[in-house]
C-alpha positions in Angstrom: 0.0 0.0 0.0 1.3 3.5 -0.9 1.2 5.8 2.1 1.4 9.6 2.3 4.7 10.9 3.7 4.6 13.0 6.9 3.6 16.7 6.5 2.3 19.7 8.4 -1.1 21.0 7.5 -1.9 24.7 7.7 -5.5 26.0 7.5 -5.7 29.7 6.3 -9.0 31.5 6.3 -8.4 33.9 3.3 -6.5 33.6 0.0 -4.2 36.4 1.2 -3.3 34.4 4.3 -2.7 31.3 2.2 -0.4 33.2 -0.1 1.6 34.5 2.8 2.0 31.0 4.2 3.3 29.8 0.9 5.7 32.7 0.6 7.0 32.1 4.1 8.4 28.7 3.0 11.0 27.6 0.5 9.9 26.8 -3.0 10.2 23.0 -2.5 8.8 23.0 1.0 5.2 24.1 0.8 2.3 23.4 -1.6 -1.3 24.5 -1.7 -4.0 21.8 -1.6 -7.7 22.1 -2.3 -9.5 18.8 -3.1 -6.2 16.9 -3.2 -7.4 14.4 -5.9 -4.2 14.8 -7.9 -1.8 16.0 -5.2 -2.2 13.2 -2.7 -1.7 10.4 -5.2 1.4 12.2 -6.4 2.7 12.5 -2.9 2.2 8.8 -2.3 4.3 8.1 -5.3 6.9 10.7 -4.0 6.5 12.9 -7.1 5.7 15.7 -4.7 7.4 15.8 -1.3 6.2 19.0 0.5 6.8 19.3 4.3 3.9 21.7 4.5 0.5 21.7 2.9 -1.5 24.9 2.9 -5.1 23.8 2.9 -7.6 25.9 0.8 -10.7 24.0 1.9 -11.4 26.5 4.7 -11.0 29.7 2.6 -13.9 32.2 2.8 -16.0 32.4 -0.4 -15.0 31.0 -3.8 -17.7 28.4 -3.9 -20.4 30.0 -6.1 -21.2 31.4 -9.5 -21.9 35.1 -9.6 -23.3 37.2 -12.5 -25.6 36.3 -15.3 -25.7 35.5 -19.0 -26.1 39.1 -19.9 -23.1 40.5 -18.1 -20.8 37.5 -17.8 -20.1 35.3 -14.9 -17.5 34.7 -12.2 -16.9 31.1 -11.0 -15.2 30.7 -7.6 -12.0 28.7 -7.8 -13.0 26.5 -4.9 -16.2 25.3 -6.5 -16.2 21.5 -6.9 -16.4 20.0 -10.3 -19.7 18.3 -9.3 -21.3 21.7 -8.4 -20.2 23.1 -11.8 -21.4 20.1 -13.7 -24.9 20.5 -12.1 -25.2 24.3 -11.9 -28.4 25.5 -13.6 -26.9 28.7 -15.0 -24.0 27.0 -16.5 -26.1 24.2 -18.0 -28.4 26.7 -19.6 -26.0 29.4 -20.8 -22.5 27.9 -20.6 -23.0 24.2 -21.2 -19.5 23.5 -22.5 -18.1 24.4 -19.0 -20.6 22.1 -17.3 -19.8 19.4 -19.8 -16.1 19.6 -19.4 -16.3 19.6 -15.6 -18.5 16.5 -15.8 -16.0 14.6 -17.9 -13.2 15.0 -15.4 -12.3 11.7 -13.7 -15.2 10.0 -11.9 -18.1 11.2 -9.7 -16.4 10.5 -6.3 -13.4 12.6 -7.3 -15.5 15.4 -8.9 -17.2 15.7 -5.5 -13.7 16.7 -4.0 -11.8 18.2 -7.0 -12.1 21.9 -7.6 -12.3 24.0 -10.8 -9.2 25.9 -9.7 -7.4 22.6 -9.1 -8.3 21.3 -12.6 -6.9 24.4 -14.2 -3.7 23.9 -12.4 -3.5 20.1 -12.5 -0.1 18.6 -13.0 1.2 17.5 -16.4 1.3 13.7 -17.0 3.7 11.2 -18.6 4.0 7.4 -18.7 7.6 7.8 -17.3 6.6 10.1 -14.5 3.2 8.9 -13.2 4.6 5.7 -11.7 5.7 4.5 -8.2 9.0 5.6 -6.8 10.5 2.1 -7.3 9.4 2.0 -11.0 11.0 5.4 -11.6 14.1 4.5 -9.7 14.6 1.5 -11.9 14.9 3.7 -15.0 17.0 6.3 -13.1 14.1 8.7 -12.9 13.2 11.4 -15.4 13.9 15.2 -15.5 10.5 16.0 -14.2 11.4 14.5 -10.9 14.8 13.3 -9.6 16.4 12.6 -13.0 18.2 14.5 -15.8 16.7 13.1 -19.0 13.3 13.1 -20.7 12.7 9.5 -21.6 10.1 10.5 -24.2 12.6 12.7 -26.1 16.1 11.9 -24.7 17.8 14.6 -26.8 15.3 17.3 -25.6 16.4 20.0 -23.1 12.9 20.2 -21.7 10.2 17.9 -20.3 7.4 16.8 -22.6 4.8 15.7 -20.0 1.4 16.7 -21.4 -1.3 19.1 -20.2 -4.2 17.0 -18.7 -6.8 19.7 -17.8 -10.3 19.2 -19.3 -11.6 22.6 -18.3 -8.6 24.7 -19.5 -9.4 24.4 -23.2 -13.0 25.4 -22.7 -12.1 28.5 -20.7 -9.5 29.5 -23.3 -12.1 29.0 -26.1 -14.5 31.3 -24.2 -11.7 34.0 -23.7 -12.0 33.6 -19.9 -9.7 35.3 -17.4 -8.6 34.2 -13.9 -7.8 36.0 -10.7 -4.5 35.1 -8.9 -4.0 36.2 -5.3 -0.4 36.3 -4.1 1.7 37.6 -1.3 2.4 40.8 -3.3 -1.2 41.4 -4.3 -3.8 40.4 -6.8 -3.8 40.2 -10.6 -6.1 39.1 -13.3 -4.8 37.4 -16.5 -6.3 35.5 -19.5 -6.6 31.8 -18.9 -4.5 31.3 -22.0 -1.7 33.2 -20.3 -1.6 30.8 -17.4 0.4 28.1 -19.2 4.0 27.4 -20.4 4.9 24.8 -23.0 7.1 22.9 -20.5 6.1 19.8 -18.7 7.9 20.9 -15.5 7.4 24.7 -15.5 3.9 24.5 -17.0 2.2 27.2 -15.0 3.0 30.9 -15.2 1.5 31.7 -11.9 3.9 32.4 -9.0 4.3 29.6 -6.5 2.7 31.7 -3.7 -0.4 32.6 -5.9 -3.8 31.1 -5.4 -6.3 30.9 -8.3 -9.4 32.3 -6.7 -11.8 32.9 -9.6 -12.5 32.4 -13.3 -14.2 35.2 -15.2 -16.2 34.3 -18.3 -17.6 37.0 -20.6 -21.1 36.8 -22.0 -21.4 34.4 -24.9 -22.3 37.1 -27.5 -23.8 34.4 -29.8 -21.0 31.9 -29.3 -21.9 28.2 -29.1 -19.3 26.0 -27.6 -18.7 22.3 -26.8 -16.0 20.0 -25.4 -15.2 16.5 -26.6 -12.8 14.1 -24.8 -11.2 10.8 -25.9 -10.1 8.4 -23.3 -9.8 4.6 -23.0 -12.5 4.3 -20.3 -15.7 6.3 -19.9 -14.6 7.4 -16.4 -11.5 8.0 -14.3 -9.0 8.4 -17.2 -7.3 11.6 -18.2 -7.8 12.8 -21.8 -5.9 11.1 -24.6 -7.0 14.1 -26.6 -9.6 16.8 -25.8 -11.1 19.4 -28.1 -12.9 22.6 -27.1 -14.6 24.5 -29.9 -16.6 27.7 -30.0 -18.4 29.3 -33.0 -20.3 32.5 -33.6 -22.2 33.0 -36.9 -22.9 36.3 -38.7 -26.4 37.1 -39.9 -25.6 35.6 -43.3 -24.7 32.3 -41.8 -20.9 32.6 -42.2 -18.5 32.1 -39.3 -17.8 35.4 -37.5 -15.6 34.0 -34.8 -14.0 30.6 -34.2 -12.0 29.2 -31.3 -10.5 25.7 -31.3 -8.3 24.5 -28.4 -6.7 21.1 -27.9 -5.5 19.4 -24.7 -3.4 16.4 -24.0 -1.3 16.9 -27.1 1.4 19.2 -25.7 2.7 20.5 -22.4 0.1 23.3 -22.5 -3.3 23.6 -24.2 -2.8 24.3 -27.9 -4.8 27.0 -29.7 -5.4 26.0 -33.4 -5.2 29.6 -34.6 -4.7 28.8 -38.3 -7.9 26.7 -38.3 -9.7 29.5 -36.6 -8.6 32.0 -39.2 -9.6 29.6 -42.0 -13.1 29.2 -40.7 -13.9 33.0 -40.4 -16.0 34.1 -43.3 -16.9 30.6 -44.4 -20.0 28.6 -44.0 -19.8 25.5 -41.8 -20.2 22.8 -44.4 -18.8 19.2 -44.4 -16.0 20.4 -46.7 -15.0 23.4 -44.6 -15.2 21.3 -41.4 -12.9 18.7 -42.9 -10.4 21.2 -44.1 -10.4 23.1 -40.8 -9.9 19.9 -38.8 -6.9 19.0 -41.1 -5.4 22.4 -40.3 -6.2 22.2 -36.6 -4.4 19.0 -35.8 -1.1 20.1 -37.3 0.2 21.9 -34.2 -0.6 18.9 -32.0 2.6 17.1 -31.0 1.6 14.0 -29.2 4.5 11.8 -28.1 4.8 8.3 -26.7 4.0 9.6 -23.1 0.3 8.8 -22.5 -2.2 6.1 -23.3 -2.3 4.6 -26.8 0.1 5.4 -29.6 1.2 8.9 -30.5 0.2 8.3 -34.2 -3.3 7.3 -33.1 -3.7 10.3 -30.8 -2.5 12.7 -33.6 -5.1 11.2 -36.0 -7.8 11.5 -33.4 -7.1 15.1 -32.8 -8.3 15.7 -36.4 -11.3 13.4 -35.9 -12.4 15.1 -32.7 -12.0 18.7 -34.1 -14.4 17.6 -36.9 -16.8 16.0 -34.5 -16.9 19.2 -32.3 -17.5 21.4 -35.3 -20.3 19.1 -36.6 -21.9 19.2 -33.1 -22.0 23.0 -33.2 -23.4 22.9 -36.8 -26.2 20.6 -35.6 -26.9 22.9 -32.6 -27.4 25.8 -34.9 -29.9 24.0 -37.1 
């Protein structure tokens, strides 16, 4: 049985207090924990070894949706994925957010896992997400305790993949997030939260807490999220696609957003495919061509489930499926 290592648990009441607690400790000594659905298993495998955990469960606020469809909404970072999956306002006006939250892991973990935690969830790799003894047998990898990326041995960076289901949806909807740190508060686009590096994958400072996600009004956008995984529950995405489309009065595409996950160390925006769609009608031909363009920036390697060639192919298939779903929704 894998057991948690010893640690000290701190229970701040406000995000500012939590940020100060994190800032008071060395970078490898303290970590924040909300639902713990990803952190605790990683600690059991000794991928994370903090001496101090700063618990976010007792923070004031951050567990509700504020605003409305006419002005935009703010989602508290401590809302559980289950609450988001079932929230009436989201189901009615922002269904892609509810859908993505409902596709994370399994019901028992969605009851604990938070939306802020899913946006900041650790990157994944077959050579990293193993027990300590397994990793020791291959002399570890550069993401933890080693010096080489076993996926791309000649690479100077880690290629562990982004595994968030909700991040691509928020990016497709041009959402922003609030980060509270020891030096103050700032608000950034969700797309600016990520680095293309499997180790240093978040641009937030280590003492910052993600407290809220701000989503603008839809302005005619229709959005969806599709996820490919081996099992219908538990598994992280093999590939995930968020798509959003707004049509002009003549039926042509006025705005298009396509974001892929699980194909790189950060969510990938298919900007060339978005540009291709603008001004065109969503037909089977334009969908096929857009999907062929969209999957080109996807760079799946042999570091998650199934083969990289299959995952690359399915990125194209799932972009097309998402766009077809939005076409059906319009009709």
